[in-house]
Every structure is written in C-alpha cells, then in structure tokens.
Phi, psi and omega in degrees: 000143178206165183219162176228171188283150168234170177303157176294148185243124171272157174305139182087353176264161175233159180177159179199140173234129179248136171221106195065228183266349186267145185229137175268118176283318180199152175223135191235162177293324178251138179301146180251160185212177169054049176303136179207166183242132178287183181287346178258010171094000177287143178271134179231152166210163190234142184256159179308329183277000180102349186285132173259125179251143173244137185244130177221145182297145182264120184303131177088353179242119180285137177052046168230144186226141172268135179246130184221153177281126176268328180176186180225131180278346179060044181196210176238082186284151178236325184225150185215142173196158186239147177267181187290343174263010178088006179277134179268139176240132186230126165283129187237119184283326184296313180269002182048045186208173170246125175259152173246127182243122175246125182269110178233162180258129177223127180053032180079006176245151172277131179233138180256113178268115185248124181216147183296139181255311176207142178219000181206159172225120180051051175069009172257128177298145171299157173286330179142104181306141181253297184228155180215157171212150184247141170282129181281342180275312186250345183081003177303136176254126176247140174208159177257146180231100190243340190081182171305159180305119173104345180294315175252123189220187172302317181288337187213069184277085185245017183282157188220159170236132186229161171230151179234120175284126179291336183280323182251350187062017186278135178267131189240115174285124174269334181201117188246121169058036182230000185251150179267096180053070171292134185237243192296153180211154177210151175271144166296160180303323174276003178056024173273340178235149173231134181259140182228135177267116175261092199302311181291346174259004176052049187213159175255126170262148173238124172259117181242152188254127176200101356288179178310139178074005172248114190259139174228135188251137170212171178276121182274318176207138180252109177288164170214154184077170187051189185275306184167171188272142181243330187210148187218150171219149182243125177286168178299335180277355182093000179289137184255119176266122188240127174278114180261092185294144162212172182277147180290340174299330182275327186203162181266319188261151178254160181228132168249122177267132175258122186238125176284168187301344179271001182082029176245139174286127186245346186190162174226144181238122176275141183229143178284098179121129185270350186272057185283130183244349185201142178223149174210152178250135180300146181298340173276359176064026183259334185224160174254134176255140190227131165252136184232124192283321186289339174254005182049040189238151171249123182245166176221137181220141175299148174297137175292000000 
C-alpha cells in the first residue's frame, strides 16, 4: 500500500486522493494528530496550532470528505477525545493540563466554553498530558503524562498514567513517575484492560483490573527496530493496531503493527511517512484512520 500527496485542504474544502487502498482524507499546513470519533460518528483531529477539525463525507461523492473547523483549543494540544455528550477533552502541553471544551449555542452563535479539567496531582503540576481515552461504559478518563518529547526518556523515566473517575473526580495514579515517555493508550473492547505505548522503551504495557479498579501492569509486547510506539487503536475483535513511529531522517515509510489479544503480530500496514502520531478505527470497523506528521496528512486505509 502506498499513497501520494494532494493539495492542501482548507476548512470548507473537499478532496481525496486514492493510491492503492490508502486514501488521503485531508492535508493541512500544520500537522494534525489524535484522530477520534464523536458520539454521532463524526471524525475529528486536532492540529498543533490548536485548531480542531471535523471531517464529513460529501453526499453524492464517493471517497470525498469536507474539512471544517469545529473550534480552537487555545493552546498546544497533543490529545483529543469526546464523551458521550459531545464534550471535548484536550491534553495541552503548553498549559500542562487537560481542558474540557463544551460547544453551546448562545443568541444564535456557537460559543466554546473552555475550562481546565485537571492540572495537578497532590499539588504537583503535570509534566504535560500527552494522550487520553474515555470509557464509553463508565465515563472514566485515562491519560498519559509525559511532558514534551524528550522530557521523560530512558535517562529520565518520570512519566505517569492516570485515571479520573467521573463520579468522584478523584485522580487515580495507575503508574506514577516511572515511565519513559508514555504516549498513546487504548482500551480493550470489554474495557477490562488498558494498553499504553511507552515510546522510549519501544514497548506496549497492559494494565489489567483484578478486582475491578485495582490495576496490575505488565509488558504486553516488546517491539524492536524504529524509535517506538506512539499511538494505538483497538478493534471490536480485540486486535491492537500500533503506530511504530520513527523519524523521517531514518526511513521513508511508516508501519502500523497489528497484534492480536494473545500478543502475536498478525499483520503490518504500510504508511507513506514514518512519523505516525495518531490512530483510530471507524465505528463500522471498516477503516483505520492515521495521522502522519512529516506529510501533515490524515489517511484512511481498509482494515486487514
């Protein structure tokens, strides 16, 4: 599978480029990351400049998408997800916090209410939240705290994984100040396990609950080669799709590794550009959505 470039897409424009099975949904001036689906099935991504984009299929045009602006996070965002009510949660590196964005209509105008959701643990400021995911069953919010790229590393493994209970608003550390750049994370279909990409250790961790709300951590898969995993998505069957990131100076093509629930690699997906920063699976389980930094692109490819 391979893909080629298309012209830049401004909000309100539509376009798509097909090459083999991989398709360019959008290309922006600034890289986008953290593709995710809202409660009504709309696709979103967020740019380093703070813009939140929404992508929608163009009626009457196969494989074409319109790109529009949904809002602005007013910071330096790294991660994005939505709860069941359509409220956005954003990991922001500049403010070292997670923000909550509610889009409401006032006097005929759309207004974004932005407020800090969480910014410290036991009076200690976060390093900088990186990625987050929300439980559809319980509303529990899980996130990684890694700081800017390079701040938590092999030499300085101080990254953490946290959970926030929606009922109590209590912040629960799953792993505190011990990880080398924890990045993307994803829940298993039954939400009993949470997978975390520990980028600088080039491995996937699994936190499993036994009994419920008591988490135990182990290494689920040790990767080799490239720099390390940055993003993940889990299919309805439990297969784990892992973005195996490397720098554009080292290689031309990117790789998404497919790992089954038993920890065995079952497939590889090739991507034009190695700096993969985000993955999501469409609600109908037909496609994998990929964000890639060096090409500033958002791709779609059929699930293998």
